[in-house]
C-alpha positions as CSV (number, residue, x, y, z in Angstrom):
1,X,-2.2,-20.3,21.5
2,X,1.4,-19.1,21.5
3,X,2.7,-21.9,19.4
4,X,0.2,-21.2,16.7
5,X,0.9,-17.5,16.8
6,X,4.6,-18.0,16.7
7,X,4.2,-20.2,13.6
8,X,2.1,-17.6,11.9
9,X,4.5,-14.8,12.7
10,X,7.4,-16.8,11.5
11,X,5.8,-17.0,8.0
12,X,5.4,-13.3,7.8
13,X,8.0,-10.7,6.7
14,X,8.6,-9.3,10.2
15,X,11.2,-11.8,11.4
16,X,13.7,-10.9,8.8
17,X,13.5,-7.1,8.6
18,X,16.5,-6.4,10.7
19,X,18.8,-8.9,9.0
20,X,21.9,-7.0,8.1
21,X,22.4,-9.2,5.0
22,X,19.1,-7.8,3.6
23,X,20.6,-4.3,3.5
24,X,21.7,-1.4,5.7
25,X,18.7,-1.0,8.0
26,X,20.6,-1.9,11.1
27,X,23.0,1.0,10.4
28,X,20.5,3.7,9.4
29,X,18.8,5.8,12.1
30,X,16.0,6.6,9.7
31,X,15.2,2.9,9.1
32,X,15.4,1.4,12.6
33,X,12.0,2.8,13.7
34,X,10.2,0.2,11.6
35,X,12.8,-2.4,10.6
36,X,14.0,-3.2,14.1
37,X,12.1,-4.1,17.3
38,X,14.1,-1.9,19.6
39,X,13.8,1.1,17.1
40,X,10.0,0.7,16.9
41,X,9.6,0.8,20.7
42,X,12.1,3.7,21.2
43,X,10.8,5.9,18.4
44,X,7.2,5.0,17.6
45,X,6.1,4.3,21.1
46,X,8.4,6.4,23.3
47,X,8.8,9.2,20.9
48,X,12.6,9.4,21.1
49,X,14.9,10.5,18.3
50,X,16.1,7.6,16.1
51,X,19.6,6.4,16.8
52,X,21.7,3.6,15.3
53,X,21.3,0.3,17.1
54,X,24.4,-1.9,17.3
55,X,22.8,-5.3,17.5
56,X,19.1,-5.0,16.5
57,X,16.4,-7.6,16.7
58,X,13.7,-8.0,14.1
59,X,10.0,-7.1,14.7
60,X,9.0,-9.8,17.3
61,X,6.0,-10.2,19.7
62,X,7.4,-7.7,22.2
63,X,7.7,-5.1,19.5
64,X,4.0,-4.7,19.2
65,X,2.9,-6.2,22.6
66,X,4.0,-5.0,26.0
67,X,3.9,-7.9,28.5
68,X,3.7,-5.4,31.4
69,X,1.0,-3.0,30.1
70,X,-2.6,-3.8,29.4
71,X,-4.0,-0.3,28.7
72,X,-4.6,-1.2,25.1
73,X,-6.4,-4.3,23.8
74,X,-4.2,-7.3,23.4
75,X,-1.5,-5.4,25.3
76,X,-0.6,-3.5,22.2
77,X,2.1,-0.9,22.8
78,X,0.3,1.7,20.7
79,X,-3.0,2.0,18.8
80,X,-5.5,4.6,17.7
81,X,-5.0,8.0,16.1
82,X,-2.0,8.4,13.8
83,X,-0.7,11.5,12.1
84,X,1.1,11.1,8.8
85,X,4.3,13.1,7.8
86,X,2.0,15.1,5.5
87,X,-0.1,16.2,8.5
88,X,-3.1,14.1,7.6
89,X,-4.7,12.4,10.6
90,X,-6.3,9.0,10.8
91,X,-8.6,9.8,13.6
92,X,-10.1,6.4,14.4
93,X,-8.1,3.6,12.9
94,X,-8.5,1.5,16.1
95,X,-6.0,-1.3,16.5
96,X,-4.8,-0.7,13.0
97,X,-3.3,2.5,14.2
98,X,-0.3,0.4,15.2
99,X,0.2,-0.9,11.7
100,X,0.0,2.6,10.3
101,X,3.1,3.6,12.2
102,X,5.2,1.8,9.7
103,X,3.0,1.1,6.7
104,X,2.9,4.6,5.3
105,X,4.7,6.5,2.5
106,X,6.7,8.9,4.8
107,X,5.8,11.6,2.3
108,X,5.4,15.2,3.7
109,X,4.2,16.7,0.4
110,X,3.4,14.5,-2.6
111,X,4.0,17.3,-5.1
112,X,7.4,18.1,-3.8
113,X,8.4,14.5,-3.6
114,X,7.2,13.7,-7.1
115,X,9.1,16.6,-8.6
116,X,12.4,16.2,-6.6
117,X,12.8,12.6,-5.6
118,X,13.6,9.9,-8.2
119,X,12.7,7.3,-5.6
120,X,9.3,8.7,-4.9
121,X,7.2,7.5,-2.0
122,X,8.7,5.0,0.5
123,X,7.6,1.4,0.0
124,X,4.5,0.2,1.9
125,X,2.1,3.2,1.5
126,X,-0.9,1.0,2.4
127,X,-2.2,3.5,5.0
128,X,-1.9,6.4,2.6
129,X,-3.9,4.5,0.1
130,X,-6.5,3.5,2.6
131,X,-6.9,7.2,3.6
132,X,-6.8,8.4,0.0
133,X,-3.8,10.8,0.6
134,X,-0.3,11.5,-0.7
135,X,-0.8,10.5,-4.3
136,X,-0.4,13.2,-6.9
137,X,-3.6,14.8,-8.0
138,X,-2.4,16.5,-11.2
139,X,-4.0,19.7,-9.9
140,X,-7.5,18.2,-9.6
141,X,-9.8,17.6,-6.6
142,X,-10.3,14.0,-5.5
143,X,-13.1,11.7,-4.5
144,X,-10.7,9.8,-2.2
145,X,-12.7,8.2,0.6
146,X,-12.7,4.4,1.0
147,X,-15.3,2.6,3.0
148,X,-12.5,0.6,4.5
149,X,-11.2,3.6,6.5
150,X,-14.6,4.7,7.6
151,X,-16.7,1.6,8.1
152,X,-14.2,-1.2,9.1
153,X,-13.6,-1.3,12.8
154,X,-9.8,-1.6,13.6
155,X,-9.0,-1.0,9.9
156,X,-6.0,-3.1,8.9
157,X,-6.4,-5.7,11.7
158,X,-10.0,-6.6,10.8
159,X,-9.1,-8.0,7.4
160,X,-5.4,-8.9,7.5
161,X,-5.6,-10.6,10.9
162,X,-8.9,-12.5,10.4
163,X,-8.4,-16.0,11.7
164,X,-8.0,-18.6,9.0
165,X,-10.6,-21.4,8.9
166,X,-8.0,-24.0,9.9
167,X,-7.1,-22.6,13.3
168,X,-7.8,-23.0,16.9
169,X,-7.1,-25.6,19.6
170,X,-4.8,-28.4,18.4
171,X,-3.9,-26.7,15.1
172,X,-0.1,-26.1,15.2
173,X,0.5,-25.5,11.5
174,X,-2.4,-23.3,10.2
175,X,-2.3,-22.0,6.6
176,X,0.0,-19.0,6.1
177,X,-2.9,-16.5,5.9
178,X,-4.7,-14.3,8.4
179,X,-3.9,-13.8,12.1
180,X,-0.2,-13.1,12.7
181,X,0.8,-13.9,9.2
182,X,-0.9,-10.6,8.3
183,X,-1.3,-12.1,4.8
184,X,-4.4,-12.5,2.7
185,X,-2.8,-14.9,0.2
186,X,-0.3,-17.8,0.5
187,X,1.2,-18.7,-2.8
188,X,2.2,-22.1,-1.4
189,X,5.7,-21.7,-2.8
190,X,4.6,-21.5,-6.4
191,X,3.9,-18.6,-8.8
192,X,0.7,-20.1,-10.1
193,X,-2.6,-19.1,-8.5
194,X,-4.4,-22.4,-8.8
195,X,-3.2,-23.7,-5.5
196,X,-3.1,-20.5,-3.5
197,X,-4.5,-20.5,0.0
198,X,-6.8,-17.5,0.6
199,X,-8.7,-16.1,3.5
200,X,-11.6,-14.5,1.6
201,X,-14.4,-16.0,3.7
202,X,-13.0,-14.7,7.0
203,X,-11.6,-11.4,5.8
204,X,-14.1,-10.1,3.3
205,X,-17.4,-12.0,3.1
206,X,-18.8,-10.5,6.3
207,X,-19.2,-7.2,4.4
208,X,-19.0,-8.3,0.8
209,X,-21.4,-11.3,0.4
210,X,-20.5,-11.7,-3.3
211,X,-16.8,-12.0,-2.5
212,X,-16.4,-15.7,-1.8
213,X,-13.6,-17.2,-3.8
214,X,-11.1,-14.3,-4.6
215,X,-10.4,-10.7,-3.7
216,X,-11.1,-9.5,-7.3
217,X,-14.5,-8.1,-6.5
218,X,-16.4,-6.9,-9.6
219,X,-15.7,-3.3,-10.4
220,X,-18.4,-0.6,-10.9
221,X,-17.2,0.0,-14.5
222,X,-14.6,-0.7,-17.2
223,X,-11.8,1.3,-15.7
224,X,-9.1,0.1,-18.1
225,X,-11.1,0.6,-21.3
226,X,-10.8,-2.9,-22.7
227,X,-14.5,-3.2,-23.3
228,X,-15.1,-5.6,-20.4
229,X,-16.2,-4.9,-16.8
230,X,-13.9,-7.1,-14.7
231,X,-12.8,-7.4,-11.2
232,X,-11.3,-4.4,-9.4
233,X,-7.8,-5.9,-9.3
234,X,-8.0,-6.9,-13.0
235,X,-9.1,-3.4,-14.0
236,X,-6.2,-1.8,-12.0
237,X,-3.7,-4.2,-13.5
238,X,-5.1,-3.2,-16.9
239,X,-4.4,0.4,-16.1
240,X,-0.8,-0.5,-15.1
241,X,-0.5,-2.3,-18.4
242,X,-1.6,0.9,-20.2
243,X,0.9,3.1,-18.4
244,X,3.9,0.8,-18.2
245,X,5.2,0.9,-21.8
246,X,5.0,4.7,-21.9
247,X,6.9,5.1,-18.6
248,X,9.6,2.6,-19.6
249,X,10.1,4.8,-22.7
250,X,11.4,7.5,-20.3
251,X,15.2,7.7,-20.4
252,X,17.0,6.0,-17.6
253,X,14.2,3.7,-16.5
254,X,14.5,0.0,-15.4
255,X,11.8,-2.3,-14.1
256,X,11.9,-4.9,-11.4
257,X,10.5,-7.9,-13.3
258,X,9.2,-9.4,-10.0
259,X,7.5,-6.4,-8.4
260,X,7.0,-4.3,-11.6
261,X,8.3,-1.2,-9.7
262,X,10.0,1.1,-12.2
263,X,13.2,2.9,-11.1
264,X,15.0,5.7,-12.9
265,X,18.5,7.1,-12.7
266,X,19.3,10.6,-11.7
267,X,20.1,11.8,-15.3
268,X,16.9,10.4,-16.7
269,X,14.8,11.8,-13.8
270,X,16.3,15.3,-14.4
271,X,15.2,15.1,-18.0
272,X,11.6,14.5,-17.3
273,X,8.8,17.1,-17.4
274,X,6.9,17.7,-14.2
275,X,3.9,15.8,-15.5
276,X,6.1,12.8,-16.4
277,X,7.6,12.9,-12.8
278,X,4.1,13.0,-11.4
279,X,3.0,10.0,-13.5
280,X,6.1,7.9,-12.4
281,X,5.4,8.8,-8.8
282,X,1.8,7.7,-9.0
283,X,2.5,4.5,-10.9
284,X,5.0,3.3,-8.2
285,X,2.8,4.7,-5.3
286,X,-0.2,2.6,-6.3
287,X,2.0,-0.4,-7.1
288,X,3.8,-0.4,-3.8
289,X,0.4,-0.3,-2.0
290,X,0.1,-3.9,-3.2
291,X,-3.7,-4.3,-3.1
292,X,-4.4,-3.4,-6.7
293,X,-7.3,-1.2,-5.8
294,X,-8.8,-3.2,-2.9
295,X,-7.7,-0.8,-0.2
296,X,-9.2,2.2,-2.0
297,X,-10.6,1.6,-5.4
298,X,-11.6,5.1,-6.2
299,X,-8.3,6.6,-5.3
300,X,-6.1,4.0,-7.0
301,X,-8.1,4.3,-10.2
302,X,-8.1,8.1,-10.2
303,X,-4.3,8.2,-9.7
304,X,-3.6,5.9,-12.6
305,X,-6.2,7.4,-15.0
306,X,-4.9,10.9,-14.4
307,X,-1.3,9.7,-14.8
308,X,-2.0,9.0,-18.4
309,X,-1.7,12.7,-19.0
310,X,1.9,12.6,-17.8
311,X,2.8,9.6,-19.8
312,X,1.2,10.3,-23.1
313,X,0.5,14.0,-23.0
314,X,-3.3,13.9,-23.2
315,X,-6.1,12.9,-20.8
316,X,-7.0,9.2,-20.9
317,X,-10.6,9.7,-22.1
318,X,-9.4,11.0,-25.5
319,X,-7.9,7.6,-26.3
320,X,-10.4,5.5,-24.4
321,X,-13.7,7.3,-24.8
322,X,-15.8,4.5,-23.4
323,X,-13.6,4.0,-20.3
324,X,-15.5,4.4,-17.0
325,X,-13.8,7.3,-15.2
326,X,-13.5,7.7,-11.4
327,X,-13.6,11.2,-10.0
328,X,-13.6,14.6,-11.8
329,X,-11.4,14.1,-14.9
330,X,-12.9,15.5,-18.0
331,X,-14.9,18.2,-16.2
332,X,-12.0,19.6,-14.4
333,X,-10.0,20.0,-17.5
334,X,-12.2,22.9,-18.5
335,X,-11.4,24.7,-15.2
336,X,-7.7,24.0,-15.1
337,X,-5.0,25.6,-17.2
338,X,-3.7,22.3,-18.6
339,X,-1.3,23.9,-21.0
340,X,0.8,25.4,-18.2
341,X,0.5,22.3,-16.0
342,X,3.2,20.4,-17.8
């Protein structure tokens, strides 16, 4: 009921997004469309031009649900087709189309952003990752489709809002996973994983019968070249581990030790080659998605494997000949003028 939903929502990040103490979102017209309830309704639903809101509220129930309109399921204010700033269209995301309005990179052109913006893609590019768009291709074609965008009805909602096992009538304090928490993992206030509360059975097992205890589904191959075929998330973390030292050797870089996002100052960014900028962009793009390959394994792995060229100056298979590659990597090198693409 409402009490349970409110409790779940209160454990999510939505209640605090408009807090002025968290930053300048309340004073920025470009931020209010996602970080305030009023801004979302005014811009994302009504299509108005963003304006500064003097006393904004956070994202609450009435941000997503219209109590006076039942045209959409669950009285959602908006759902369905979504067009990204890049012009790509999510044609049938179902109820997850609401989530896509905010959880996207806000990138109009990945190449231009990679080469001109030290910040790179906006945080939260989950929808881009799901679609397999707006990463930097290093001039190569992509095998970028994820079954999650094509086969999962209602996309984001189906997995992230799956009801936790301990829910229903009489449960007022369910675990902080699933439903209106939108989370797939509750760390229970500790950094260790041994006591984490997961929602695997309800979010994943319906399609992935082998995924019963964790989200780290076994990968198709050894993507990080360590000689062991591990889980998808472990393989992707291995690729991050390969790229990170080289990127941190770029001048002007610093790393957020909690999120592992790498920032760079303007002087350092200006000194990078185009391929180094592309690699930095991809590293943070995949990292900010937060799923470590779950949303779109093929796309995440390709972005990271190709970025090795920008970090170390050679394609990754030269140093990891036994690594399982995703997408056209070695083959395309013959067709592309790699010496000029630097």
